TIFINU-463439 format. One record per residue: residue number from 1; residue in three letters; chain; z, x, y of N, C-alpha, C in turn. Coordinates in steps of 0.001 Angstrom, whole numbers, padded with zeros to 6 digits. Last residue first. Layout:
residues N
<NUM, ALA, A, <Z, X, Y>, <Z, X, Y>, <Z, X, Y>>
...
This chain:
residues 271
<271, ASN, A, <123215, 065808, 124094>, <123400, 064658, 123133>, <123043, 064786, 121810>>
<270, LYS, A, <122762, 068288, 124782>, <124014, 067880, 125857>, <124750, 066287, 124960>>
<269, ASN, A, <122694, 071450, 123408>, <122360, 070228, 122900>, <123479, 069095, 123756>>
<268, TYR, A, <123365, 074521, 122783>, <122713, 074042, 123975>, <122190, 072468, 124252>>
<267, GLY, A, <126506, 074792, 121289>, <125183, 074880, 121245>, <124638, 074731, 123015>>
<266, HIS, A, <128956, 073740, 120439>, <128482, 075245, 120549>, <127615, 075521, 120863>>
<265, VAL, A, <128551, 071020, 120759>, <129783, 071479, 120639>, <129703, 073496, 120988>>
<264, ARG, A, <125954, 070512, 119890>, <126190, 069639, 120811>, <127737, 070128, 121505>>
<263, THR, A, <125545, 071648, 117190>, <124943, 072453, 118596>, <125361, 071532, 120132>>
<262, LEU, A, <126563, 072137, 114731>, <127588, 072273, 116124>, <127243, 072072, 117431>>
<261, LEU, A, <124913, 071616, 112760>, <125138, 073122, 113416>, <125803, 073122, 114592>>
<260, VAL, A, <125526, 069254, 111668>, <125916, 070001, 110932>, <125906, 071630, 111589>>
<259, GLU, A, <124519, 067862, 114420>, <125764, 067727, 113831>, <126346, 068676, 112799>>
<258, LYS, A, <122003, 068628, 114522>, <123109, 068714, 115710>, <123964, 069023, 114841>>
<257, TRP, A, <121215, 067671, 112024>, <121001, 068902, 111905>, <121998, 069297, 113519>>
<256, PHE, A, <121192, 064832, 112933>, <121867, 065413, 111646>, <121952, 066821, 111735>>
<255, SER, A, <119335, 064385, 114768>, <120762, 064237, 115371>, <121598, 064692, 114069>>
<254, GLU, A, <117554, 064683, 113682>, <117840, 065330, 114725>, <119045, 065593, 114839>>
<253, ARG, A, <117162, 062321, 111661>, <117461, 063627, 111477>, <117631, 064730, 112357>>
<252, GLU, A, <116998, 060515, 113784>, <118061, 060754, 112715>, <118258, 061806, 112008>>
<251, ARG, A, <114380, 061048, 114934>, <115515, 061169, 115604>, <117110, 061192, 114921>>
<250, ILE, A, <112830, 060657, 112699>, <113103, 062319, 113322>, <114412, 061892, 114254>>
<249, MET, A, <113304, 057714, 112092>, <113679, 058677, 111467>, <113952, 060650, 112329>>
<248, GLU, A, <111951, 056983, 114716>, <113522, 056882, 114242>, <113670, 057347, 113480>>
<247, GLU, A, <109120, 057388, 114022>, <110022, 058037, 115601>, <111865, 057805, 115197>>
<246, ALA, A, <108436, 058550, 110792>, <108828, 057508, 111740>, <109856, 057973, 113293>>
<245, ILE, A, <106217, 060652, 109650>, <107834, 060074, 109407>, <107596, 059501, 110707>>
<244, ASN, A, <103482, 061597, 108767>, <103335, 060709, 109589>, <105049, 059993, 109439>>
<243, MET, A, <104143, 064336, 108565>, <102722, 064080, 108976>, <102879, 063175, 109847>>
<242, GLY, A, <106795, 066601, 108896>, <105985, 065491, 108402>, <105473, 064945, 108854>>
<241, VAL, A, <109862, 069065, 108341>, <108241, 068818, 109258>, <107855, 067553, 108316>>
<240, GLU, A, <112638, 070673, 109785>, <112110, 069508, 108552>, <110540, 069129, 109602>>
<239, LEU, A, <113209, 073090, 110970>, <113976, 072771, 109948>, <113191, 071827, 109416>>
<238, ILE, A, <111751, 075950, 111565>, <111158, 074499, 111996>, <112152, 074507, 110657>>
<237, SER, A, <112485, 078025, 114957>, <112341, 078456, 113243>, <111949, 076746, 113427>>
<236, PHE, A, <112185, 080745, 117512>, <112152, 079859, 116951>, <111589, 079427, 115455>>
<235, LYS, A, <114391, 082439, 119574>, <113520, 082632, 118185>, <113491, 081084, 118176>>
<234, PHE, A, <114981, 084314, 122820>, <114946, 082824, 122160>, <114173, 082868, 120521>>
<233, ASN, A, <115220, 085973, 124277>, <116389, 085787, 124004>, <115904, 085035, 122582>>
<232, LYS, A, <113501, 085348, 126364>, <112861, 086399, 125030>, <114120, 086615, 124386>>
<231, ALA, A, <114227, 083723, 128723>, <113857, 083344, 127203>, <113250, 083942, 125989>>
<230, TYR, A, <114687, 085650, 130434>, <115593, 085349, 129371>, <115224, 084984, 128144>>
<229, ASP, A, <112333, 085530, 132283>, <112739, 086703, 131248>, <113830, 086394, 130339>>
<228, ILE, A, <112439, 083323, 133534>, <112593, 083125, 132764>, <111880, 084700, 131614>>
<227, GLY, A, <116132, 083557, 134868>, <114782, 083918, 135291>, <114473, 083478, 133551>>
<226, LYS, A, <118590, 082018, 135317>, <119023, 083863, 134788>, <116889, 084366, 134787>>
<225, THR, A, <118796, 079957, 136119>, <120013, 080653, 136798>, <118998, 082292, 136460>>
<224, ILE, A, <116587, 079131, 135229>, <116532, 078397, 136325>, <117562, 079827, 136843>>
<223, ILE, A, <117658, 079099, 132200>, <116626, 079575, 132616>, <115911, 079843, 134408>>
<222, LEU, A, <119602, 077487, 132368>, <119754, 078664, 131798>, <118617, 079408, 132264>>
<221, LYS, A, <118550, 074980, 132783>, <119249, 075500, 133721>, <119423, 076897, 133498>>
<220, LYS, A, <117007, 074819, 130834>, <115994, 074839, 131969>, <117217, 075003, 133046>>
<219, LEU, A, <118667, 074142, 128580>, <117886, 075647, 128405>, <117040, 075670, 129808>>
<218, ASP, A, <119877, 071779, 128928>, <120779, 073101, 129199>, <119889, 074242, 129407>>
<217, VAL, A, <117520, 070141, 129048>, <118449, 070623, 130415>, <119676, 071422, 130248>>
<216, ASN, A, <114231, 070468, 128689>, <115882, 070624, 128042>, <116813, 070816, 129005>>
<215, ASN, A, <111675, 071928, 129474>, <112812, 070842, 130152>, <113704, 070112, 129367>>
<214, GLY, A, <110901, 074384, 128109>, <111080, 073046, 127081>, <111039, 071551, 128081>>
<213, HIS, A, <111896, 077063, 129026>, <112641, 076138, 128639>, <112318, 074553, 128159>>
<212, GLY, A, <109721, 078489, 129516>, <110421, 078968, 128801>, <111495, 077961, 128477>>
<211, ASN, A, <107363, 077425, 129981>, <108318, 077847, 131285>, <109408, 078043, 130694>>
<210, ASN, A, <105440, 077960, 128026>, <105022, 077795, 129507>, <105867, 078130, 130389>>
<209, ALA, A, <106546, 077626, 125784>, <105666, 078863, 125984>, <105388, 079352, 127461>>
<208, TYR, A, <107726, 075057, 125930>, <108506, 076267, 125854>, <107518, 077799, 126207>>
<207, ASP, A, <105170, 074101, 125551>, <106141, 073239, 126781>, <106928, 074885, 126972>>
<206, SER, A, <104422, 074649, 123166>, <103542, 074970, 124240>, <104344, 074705, 125958>>
<205, TRP, A, <106403, 073292, 121806>, <106404, 074533, 121587>, <105749, 075305, 122667>>
<204, ARG, A, <105039, 070849, 121893>, <106437, 071151, 122475>, <106590, 072449, 122522>>
<203, SER, A, <102460, 071045, 120992>, <102418, 070354, 122329>, <103964, 071052, 122851>>
<202, TRP, A, <103614, 071791, 118234>, <102328, 072377, 119254>, <102741, 072206, 120170>>
<201, ILE, A, <104458, 069299, 117472>, <105139, 070210, 117452>, <104498, 071580, 118774>>
<200, ARG, A, <103448, 066742, 118942>, <103597, 066675, 118025>, <104224, 068634, 118618>>
<199, ASP, A, <103709, 063450, 120840>, <104196, 065342, 121276>, <104739, 066042, 119873>>
<198, ALA, A, <102847, 061067, 119772>, <102028, 062333, 120134>, <102034, 063821, 120466>>
<197, GLY, A, <105939, 061473, 117466>, <104728, 060585, 118546>, <103712, 061504, 118541>>
<196, ILE, A, <108267, 064109, 118463>, <107990, 062537, 117769>, <106193, 062400, 118579>>
<195, ALA, A, <109890, 067179, 117690>, <108450, 066550, 118444>, <107965, 065282, 117649>>
<194, SER, A, <113256, 067968, 118736>, <112469, 067280, 117655>, <111138, 066906, 118283>>
<193, GLY, A, <115992, 070322, 118293>, <114495, 069648, 118975>, <114451, 069405, 118514>>
<192, VAL, A, <118572, 072153, 118914>, <117972, 071213, 117805>, <117425, 070459, 118969>>
<191, TYR, A, <119910, 075685, 119842>, <119072, 073931, 120196>, <118485, 073613, 119355>>
<190, LYS, A, <122943, 077700, 119669>, <121425, 077451, 119399>, <121216, 075487, 120050>>
<189, LYS, A, <124124, 081110, 120191>, <123675, 079551, 120505>, <122540, 079030, 120172>>
<188, GLY, A, <124086, 083641, 120031>, <124424, 082967, 118920>, <124294, 081449, 119121>>
<187, ASN, A, <123873, 085403, 122162>, <124999, 084804, 121918>, <125207, 084027, 120569>>
<186, SER, A, <120897, 086415, 121984>, <122049, 087093, 122815>, <123556, 086679, 122429>>
<185, LYS, A, <119537, 084885, 120589>, <120065, 086085, 119813>, <120757, 086440, 120839>>
<184, ASP, A, <119887, 081297, 120766>, <119714, 082380, 121472>, <120025, 083722, 120916>>
<183, VAL, A, <117343, 079505, 118451>, <118618, 080371, 118774>, <118323, 081623, 119326>>
<182, ILE, A, <116043, 076577, 118200>, <115821, 077545, 119106>, <117090, 078149, 118708>>
<181, LEU, A, <114327, 074331, 115519>, <115645, 075235, 116080>, <115257, 076361, 116971>>
<180, TYR, A, <112788, 071155, 114730>, <113331, 072720, 115023>, <114363, 073099, 115629>>
<179, VAL, A, <111203, 068378, 113449>, <112975, 069000, 113712>, <112669, 070557, 113973>>
<178, GLY, A, <108298, 066505, 113889>, <109520, 067326, 112923>, <110762, 067612, 113707>>
<177, ARG, A, <104910, 065796, 113533>, <106347, 065904, 113835>, <107109, 066698, 112927>>
<176, MET, A, <101778, 068077, 112866>, <103321, 067367, 112787>, <103882, 067254, 113582>>
<175, ILE, A, <099669, 068926, 113491>, <099329, 067670, 112744>, <100894, 067262, 112622>>
<174, SER, A, <099842, 071073, 114868>, <099200, 069954, 115646>, <099442, 068710, 114863>>
<173, LEU, A, <100553, 072793, 113533>, <101398, 072580, 114358>, <101169, 071338, 114938>>
<172, ALA, A, <098105, 073786, 112127>, <099139, 073709, 111573>, <100353, 072621, 112065>>
<171, ASN, A, <096471, 074517, 114040>, <096144, 073637, 113385>, <097464, 072974, 112709>>
<170, LYS, A, <097893, 076640, 115656>, <097613, 075545, 116486>, <097406, 074467, 115220>>
<169, TRP, A, <097727, 078262, 113370>, <099148, 078151, 113755>, <099020, 076860, 114823>>
<168, THR, A, <095062, 079128, 113016>, <096160, 078279, 112114>, <097231, 077817, 112531>>
<167, THR, A, <094307, 079771, 116093>, <093862, 078783, 115292>, <095007, 078205, 113752>>
<166, GLU, A, <096152, 080540, 118763>, <095521, 081158, 117203>, <095674, 079867, 116843>>
<165, GLN, A, <095440, 080494, 121915>, <095125, 079669, 120998>, <095016, 079729, 119754>>
<164, LYS, A, <096499, 082498, 123251>, <095501, 082897, 122281>, <094814, 081953, 121538>>
<163, ASN, A, <099010, 081146, 123965>, <098043, 081871, 125180>, <096777, 081986, 124846>>
<162, VAL, A, <100596, 080796, 121438>, <099838, 079884, 122543>, <098886, 080371, 123683>>
<161, ILE, A, <100860, 083533, 120650>, <100293, 082404, 119939>, <099778, 081664, 120224>>
<160, THR, A, <102207, 084420, 122978>, <100924, 085037, 122411>, <100016, 084126, 121514>>
<159, GLN, A, <104358, 083010, 122984>, <103618, 082924, 123970>, <102414, 083593, 123226>>
<158, LEU, A, <105623, 083506, 120521>, <105227, 082140, 120511>, <104032, 081915, 122188>>
<157, THR, A, <106328, 086567, 120718>, <105218, 085951, 119843>, <104646, 084572, 119994>>
<156, ILE, A, <108210, 085956, 122904>, <106556, 086790, 123454>, <105645, 086077, 121914>>
<155, PHE, A, <110271, 084743, 121269>, <109586, 083640, 122252>, <108079, 084482, 122772>>
<154, ASP, A, <109993, 084605, 117507>, <110712, 085232, 118957>, <109771, 084685, 120033>>
<153, ILE, A, <110059, 083069, 114708>, <109357, 083884, 115390>, <109865, 083986, 116898>>
<152, ASN, A, <109718, 081888, 111882>, <110591, 082591, 112275>, <110329, 083757, 112970>>
<151, VAL, A, <108225, 080082, 109054>, <108178, 080389, 110469>, <109831, 080695, 110814>>
<150, ASN, A, <108420, 078858, 106863>, <108860, 080745, 106998>, <109227, 080851, 108357>>
<149, ASN, A, <107735, 076625, 106514>, <109278, 076715, 105746>, <109823, 078310, 105728>>
<148, TYR, A, <105456, 076263, 107604>, <106293, 075668, 107623>, <108353, 075636, 107386>>
<147, GLY, A, <103368, 079054, 106866>, <104131, 078172, 106143>, <105103, 077544, 106765>>
<146, PRO, A, <103032, 081084, 108290>, <103076, 081550, 107392>, <103686, 080349, 106529>>
<145, PHE, A, <099304, 081750, 110238>, <100717, 080829, 110127>, <100878, 080776, 108364>>
<144, GLU, A, <098659, 085467, 110144>, <098161, 083716, 110019>, <099278, 082941, 109619>>
<143, GLU, A, <100196, 087182, 112897>, <099333, 086734, 111582>, <099464, 085424, 111383>>
<142, ILE, A, <098076, 088481, 115894>, <099134, 087259, 115321>, <099091, 087286, 113824>>
<141, MET, A, <096571, 091293, 115149>, <096982, 090771, 116611>, <098149, 089719, 115544>>
<140, ALA, A, <095194, 093507, 113947>, <096329, 092973, 113627>, <096957, 092387, 114842>>
<139, PRO, A, <091555, 093189, 114467>, <092955, 094144, 114684>, <094391, 093119, 114288>>
<138, LYS, A, <089824, 093107, 111120>, <090557, 092452, 112580>, <091607, 092962, 112767>>
<137, GLU, A, <090142, 094789, 108380>, <088775, 094289, 108993>, <088642, 093496, 110471>>
<136, LEU, A, <092111, 097755, 108546>, <092079, 096029, 108659>, <090502, 095713, 109036>>
<135, ILE, A, <092339, 100031, 106392>, <091481, 099926, 108001>, <091359, 098362, 107949>>
<134, GLU, A, <094919, 102084, 105452>, <094190, 101219, 105121>, <093582, 100867, 107051>>
<133, SER, A, <096244, 104289, 105735>, <096373, 103586, 104142>, <095302, 102273, 104304>>
<132, VAL, A, <095660, 107673, 106685>, <095453, 106191, 106831>, <095559, 105418, 105563>>
<131, PHE, A, <098575, 109759, 107236>, <097611, 109723, 106491>, <096987, 108135, 106628>>
<130, LEU, A, <100225, 112442, 108248>, <099811, 111274, 109079>, <098409, 110702, 107588>>
<129, GLU, A, <100960, 114855, 107623>, <101624, 113812, 107199>, <101123, 112410, 107427>>
<128, ASN, A, <099637, 116520, 108861>, <099199, 116524, 107608>, <099975, 116180, 106978>>
<127, GLU, A, <100892, 116336, 111495>, <099310, 115803, 111012>, <099298, 115793, 109859>>
<126, CYS, A, <103073, 117358, 112320>, <103326, 116408, 111737>, <102327, 115772, 111103>>
<125, THR, A, <103313, 119734, 114215>, <104289, 119418, 113088>, <104449, 118346, 112289>>
<124, GLU, A, <100701, 118844, 115892>, <100855, 119721, 114986>, <102255, 120194, 113840>>
<123, LEU, A, <101956, 116961, 117318>, <100771, 116676, 116548>, <100998, 117730, 115701>>
<122, LEU, A, <105646, 116333, 117957>, <104208, 117414, 118472>, <103475, 117298, 117100>>
<121, ARG, A, <106793, 113242, 118767>, <106678, 114616, 117505>, <105597, 115152, 118202>>
<120, TYR, A, <109397, 110767, 119004>, <108198, 111757, 119729>, <107746, 113343, 118898>>
<119, SER, A, <111351, 109540, 117767>, <110004, 108826, 117860>, <108998, 109588, 118605>>
<118, GLN, A, <113701, 110037, 115515>, <112808, 110748, 116329>, <111862, 110108, 116688>>
<117, ARG, A, <115183, 109536, 113682>, <114900, 108689, 115017>, <114312, 109223, 115586>>
<116, SER, A, <113511, 111022, 110702>, <114810, 110502, 111297>, <114392, 109624, 112477>>
<115, PRO, A, <111559, 110685, 109100>, <112841, 111085, 108403>, <113522, 111078, 109195>>
<114, LYS, A, <108948, 108523, 108431>, <109558, 109025, 109426>, <110944, 109368, 109160>>
<113, ALA, A, <106293, 108255, 106644>, <107623, 107909, 106332>, <108516, 108552, 107145>>
<112, TYR, A, <103272, 107023, 106952>, <103995, 108012, 107841>, <105638, 107488, 107263>>
<111, GLU, A, <100188, 105751, 107465>, <101300, 105999, 106150>, <101985, 107391, 106755>>
<110, VAL, A, <098195, 103538, 109456>, <098762, 105074, 109232>, <100365, 105019, 108179>>
<109, ILE, A, <095933, 101163, 109988>, <097268, 101302, 109252>, <097513, 103417, 108892>>
<108, VAL, A, <093430, 100126, 112258>, <094057, 101651, 111069>, <095361, 101482, 111043>>
<107, ARG, A, <093771, 098196, 114233>, <093061, 098024, 112947>, <093482, 099433, 111502>>
<106, GLY, A, <094642, 098988, 116469>, <094912, 097783, 115845>, <094400, 097774, 114626>>
<105, ILE, A, <091268, 100327, 117143>, <092561, 099973, 117686>, <093135, 098584, 117253>>
<104, LEU, A, <088722, 100817, 116326>, <089762, 101209, 115473>, <091398, 100712, 116164>>
<103, ASP, A, <087366, 101089, 118835>, <087047, 100344, 117572>, <088117, 099950, 116532>>
<102, THR, A, <088260, 103554, 119835>, <088554, 102076, 120161>, <088656, 101079, 119402>>
<101, GLN, A, <088126, 106011, 119322>, <087681, 105469, 118176>, <088293, 104029, 118873>>
<100, ILE, A, <088432, 107137, 122266>, <088497, 107791, 121244>, <088835, 106776, 120215>>
<99, ASP, A, <088072, 106656, 125203>, <087467, 105889, 124528>, <087195, 107097, 123089>>
<98, LEU, A, <091577, 106261, 126645>, <090933, 107153, 126178>, <089709, 106250, 125280>>
<97, ILE, A, <093530, 105033, 128783>, <093272, 104900, 127208>, <091696, 105483, 127472>>
<96, ASP, A, <095859, 106598, 131212>, <094704, 106030, 130636>, <094456, 106027, 129184>>
<95, THR, A, <098963, 106357, 132961>, <098354, 106753, 131638>, <096829, 106297, 131649>>
<94, ASP, A, <101810, 107632, 134171>, <100199, 106781, 134833>, <099681, 107262, 133367>>
<93, TYR, A, <105141, 106714, 133700>, <103819, 107377, 133752>, <102518, 106796, 133796>>
<92, ILE, A, <108376, 106611, 134700>, <107224, 106088, 134952>, <105766, 107100, 134448>>
<91, TYR, A, <111576, 107180, 133616>, <110257, 107809, 133982>, <108768, 107019, 133545>>
<90, ARG, A, <114439, 105819, 135723>, <113425, 105845, 134561>, <112162, 106398, 134510>>
<89, ASN, A, <115815, 106490, 137598>, <116305, 106869, 136326>, <115408, 106571, 135059>>
<88, ASN, A, <114559, 104933, 139639>, <115905, 104437, 139026>, <116287, 104769, 137917>>
<87, ILE, A, <111952, 107124, 138742>, <112206, 106154, 139410>, <113676, 105442, 138948>>
<86, HIS, A, <109414, 109519, 138807>, <111263, 109209, 138504>, <111602, 108269, 139479>>
<85, GLN, A, <106587, 109666, 137494>, <107581, 109274, 138759>, <108527, 109203, 138073>>
<84, CYS, A, <103713, 111934, 136290>, <104726, 110955, 136012>, <105802, 110643, 137494>>
<83, ALA, A, <100366, 111586, 135191>, <101402, 111879, 136180>, <102628, 111217, 135756>>
<82, ASN, A, <098855, 111593, 132850>, <098106, 112157, 134215>, <099039, 112214, 135371>>
<81, SER, A, <097902, 111513, 129307>, <099142, 111195, 130594>, <098693, 112093, 131535>>
<80, ARG, A, <095699, 109527, 127833>, <095723, 110564, 128843>, <097370, 110241, 129989>>
<79, TYR, A, <096049, 108133, 124597>, <095975, 107985, 125702>, <096204, 109070, 126410>>
<78, VAL, A, <094648, 106346, 121628>, <094914, 107519, 122377>, <094658, 107398, 123980>>
<77, GLY, A, <095565, 103608, 119967>, <094875, 104360, 120914>, <095599, 105778, 121041>>
<76, ALA, A, <097411, 102095, 118061>, <097424, 101642, 119479>, <096664, 102564, 120213>>
<75, PHE, A, <097594, 102110, 114538>, <097195, 102820, 115805>, <096871, 101677, 116807>>
<74, LEU, A, <100633, 101440, 113245>, <099340, 101137, 113181>, <098936, 101607, 114679>>
<73, TRP, A, <102154, 102427, 109903>, <102152, 102486, 111829>, <100626, 101796, 111756>>
<72, LYS, A, <104729, 102165, 107583>, <103868, 101873, 107779>, <103346, 101571, 109743>>
<71, ASP, A, <107371, 102437, 106578>, <106879, 103316, 106292>, <104982, 102982, 106589>>
<70, LYS, A, <107780, 098557, 107240>, <108138, 099985, 106629>, <107264, 101172, 105951>>
<69, LYS, A, <105157, 098067, 109509>, <106632, 097893, 108338>, <106914, 098782, 107945>>
<68, TYR, A, <104732, 098802, 112173>, <104592, 097620, 111771>, <105201, 096893, 110429>>
<67, PHE, A, <105516, 101194, 115156>, <106014, 100496, 113985>, <105719, 098782, 113656>>
<66, ILE, A, <102573, 102298, 116034>, <103629, 101536, 116441>, <103946, 100934, 115313>>
<65, LEU, A, <101326, 105197, 117597>, <101468, 104420, 116957>, <102709, 103556, 116415>>
<64, ALA, A, <099344, 106727, 120475>, <100319, 106228, 120025>, <100360, 105101, 118795>>
<63, ILE, A, <098732, 110128, 121164>, <098685, 109135, 119850>, <099608, 108022, 119914>>
<62, ILE, A, <099141, 111352, 124307>, <099433, 110953, 123355>, <098811, 109699, 122575>>
<61, TYR, A, <098108, 114404, 125725>, <097583, 113479, 125159>, <098392, 112955, 124158>>
<60, GLU, A, <099733, 116734, 127452>, <098055, 115706, 127810>, <097914, 114699, 127126>>
<59, ARG, A, <102589, 116251, 127291>, <101594, 116911, 126822>, <100220, 115958, 127278>>
<58, GLU, A, <105301, 115055, 127866>, <104829, 116319, 128536>, <103777, 117162, 127710>>
<57, PHE, A, <106643, 113002, 127593>, <105172, 112874, 127674>, <104327, 114044, 128132>>
<56, ASN, A, <109341, 112298, 128084>, <108841, 112158, 126503>, <107055, 112455, 126168>>
<55, LYS, A, <111577, 112694, 129916>, <110084, 112529, 129965>, <109402, 113029, 128691>>
<54, GLN, A, <113118, 109122, 128983>, <113454, 110592, 129499>, <111679, 111066, 129875>>
<53, THR, A, <112905, 106332, 129032>, <114035, 106742, 129551>, <114228, 108120, 129857>>
<52, GLN, A, <109525, 105096, 130199>, <110402, 106064, 129345>, <111412, 106239, 130009>>
<51, ASP, A, <107000, 103237, 130478>, <108416, 103247, 130916>, <109072, 103926, 129834>>
<50, ALA, A, <104469, 103091, 128726>, <104478, 104329, 130399>, <106029, 104238, 130649>>
<49, GLN, A, <104586, 101102, 127174>, <104912, 102989, 126558>, <105283, 103478, 127843>>
<48, TRP, A, <104704, 098598, 128970>, <106051, 099135, 128166>, <106317, 100619, 127920>>
<47, GLU, A, <101605, 099379, 129577>, <103216, 099127, 130173>, <103780, 099667, 129415>>
<46, GLN, A, <100524, 099038, 126842>, <100203, 100392, 127527>, <101193, 100538, 128708>>
<45, PHE, A, <101220, 096400, 125649>, <101611, 097892, 125197>, <101704, 099033, 126334>>
<44, ARG, A, <100377, 094073, 126554>, <100843, 094718, 127366>, <102066, 095915, 126953>>
<43, GLY, A, <099395, 092272, 124978>, <098225, 092858, 125732>, <099262, 093580, 127075>>
<42, SER, A, <100631, 091076, 122707>, <100746, 089976, 123845>, <099850, 091003, 125213>>
<41, ARG, A, <100190, 092842, 120772>, <099480, 091612, 120569>, <099463, 090648, 122156>>
<40, PHE, A, <102263, 094836, 122394>, <100634, 095609, 122075>, <099991, 093766, 121600>>
<39, GLU, A, <104910, 093322, 122072>, <104225, 093893, 123476>, <102277, 094129, 123124>>
<38, ASN, A, <104679, 093022, 119394>, <105207, 091957, 120001>, <104044, 092274, 121603>>
<37, LEU, A, <105178, 095984, 118777>, <104116, 095043, 118435>, <104084, 093809, 118932>>
<36, PRO, A, <107693, 096502, 120331>, <106553, 096911, 120605>, <104994, 096468, 120229>>
<35, LYS, A, <109723, 095101, 118893>, <108896, 095000, 120319>, <108107, 095085, 120648>>
<34, THR, A, <110392, 095339, 116483>, <109376, 095135, 116687>, <109113, 094732, 117928>>
<33, ARG, A, <113206, 096101, 116898>, <112382, 096961, 116161>, <111048, 096645, 116461>>
<32, ASN, A, <115493, 094164, 117452>, <114349, 094446, 118003>, <113645, 095677, 117922>>
<31, ASN, A, <117565, 094748, 116014>, <116981, 093404, 115564>, <115544, 093438, 116613>>
<30, ALA, A, <117978, 097450, 116215>, <117639, 096711, 114865>, <117083, 095803, 114958>>
<29, GLN, A, <116918, 098681, 118830>, <117936, 098275, 118579>, <117051, 097930, 117175>>
<28, SER, A, <114386, 100048, 120119>, <115793, 100513, 120071>, <116632, 099835, 119426>>
<27, GLY, A, <111457, 099808, 118070>, <112349, 099011, 119464>, <113575, 100042, 119197>>
<26, ILE, A, <109239, 102513, 118235>, <109699, 101458, 117839>, <110545, 101269, 118764>>
<25, ALA, A, <105820, 104556, 118649>, <107125, 102985, 119061>, <107841, 102482, 118027>>
<24, PHE, A, <105716, 107558, 118260>, <106347, 106401, 116824>, <107020, 105346, 117812>>
<23, HIS, A, <103181, 109227, 119466>, <104825, 108550, 119873>, <104759, 107081, 118390>>
<22, ILE, A, <102431, 112545, 119524>, <102510, 111287, 118762>, <103555, 110343, 119384>>
<21, LYS, A, <100789, 115158, 121829>, <101932, 114142, 120899>, <101566, 112989, 120476>>
<20, TYR, A, <098166, 117317, 122033>, <098818, 116271, 121630>, <099911, 116267, 121408>>
<19, GLN, A, <097255, 119802, 122093>, <097508, 118875, 123776>, <098062, 117601, 123375>>
<18, GLU, A, <097588, 121446, 119964>, <098846, 121636, 121042>, <098637, 120599, 122426>>
<17, PHE, A, <095501, 120824, 118852>, <096313, 120050, 118350>, <097692, 119763, 119290>>
<16, ASN, A, <092975, 122330, 118923>, <093307, 121408, 120111>, <094901, 120544, 119969>>
<15, SER, A, <091838, 123291, 116814>, <092625, 124152, 117814>, <092877, 123395, 118487>>
<14, GLN, A, <091462, 120940, 115373>, <092773, 121426, 114642>, <092971, 122550, 115861>>
<13, ASP, A, <089944, 118056, 116613>, <089690, 119376, 116501>, <091166, 120574, 115967>>
<12, ILE, A, <089893, 114909, 115596>, <090886, 115789, 117013>, <091007, 117133, 115813>>
<11, GLY, A, <088755, 112262, 114975>, <087882, 113368, 115915>, <088837, 114471, 116275>>
<10, LEU, A, <090014, 110519, 113731>, <090259, 110331, 115468>, <089195, 112027, 115756>>
<9, VAL, A, <089896, 110956, 111426>, <089821, 109915, 111530>, <089000, 109724, 113176>>
<8, THR, A, <091500, 113765, 111176>, <090023, 113623, 110782>, <089388, 112007, 111466>>
<7, THR, A, <094381, 112653, 112124>, <093212, 113578, 112819>, <092266, 113432, 112726>>
<6, LEU, A, <094765, 110984, 110137>, <094969, 110604, 111131>, <093958, 111030, 111985>>
<5, ASN, A, <093434, 111636, 106864>, <094175, 112452, 107519>, <094144, 111821, 108723>>
<4, LEU, A, <092151, 109698, 103688>, <092036, 110621, 105580>, <092867, 110614, 105820>>
<3, VAL, A, <091748, 110410, 100315>, <092529, 110308, 101432>, <092380, 110710, 102758>>
<2, ILE, A, <089612, 109042, 097929>, <089701, 110183, 099371>, <090884, 109833, 100167>>
<1, MET, A, <090487, 109590, 094531>, <089979, 108629, 095763>, <090619, 109574, 096931>>
């Protein structure tokens, strides 16, 4: 079995290793470790990467690898670090993505057991540990719809799904009425909602993706007060679904879940 090293795939000569730094992009908190992947999927990774707390990119080139799953990293491109500005205690880099294996961005999976919390390493110190374990047929954007019982997505992922009209999600959610749950990760408060009649789950969740609140009273007040960025705290899941459930039954089940989860008392439901 032939094992390919990442530097071989990228065509980087050993004599040039000292010009490169590896960025192992991973969220700073345990519950936020997939943030870089979400930023990549939404097309904002370069901007996200350029905003640093320290002067981390003091070499000419950056190889970006995004946390994908345990010991697996997604290749997100090779960037040139042009300049850096120190603004409000942040280091904002001006970067360009280079024309180096751009067809493999989002497709190459690198196997690497990160030994510490260090997210920035010199290429020459770890190049012999970076092995290409898989090359995906198409970029790893949004995963296919996982089934109604396995939906658990954050707001940025929902926005990406809706904006890209991701086929498997749209097809699955467009045919179902049901009861869904929104959880505010910042405080644990919950909101139980329903999709009835022609207003199926896809349509309701598209409203949330567009304005952050879906026109729900308490959520709307929250977003107006704190701005749509606050919606990044929201996670979405499905409690019950059915294709032809009567509207009255949906409302009964919605009320049931509000009672079970106490969302009228300790959450965002008004009634």
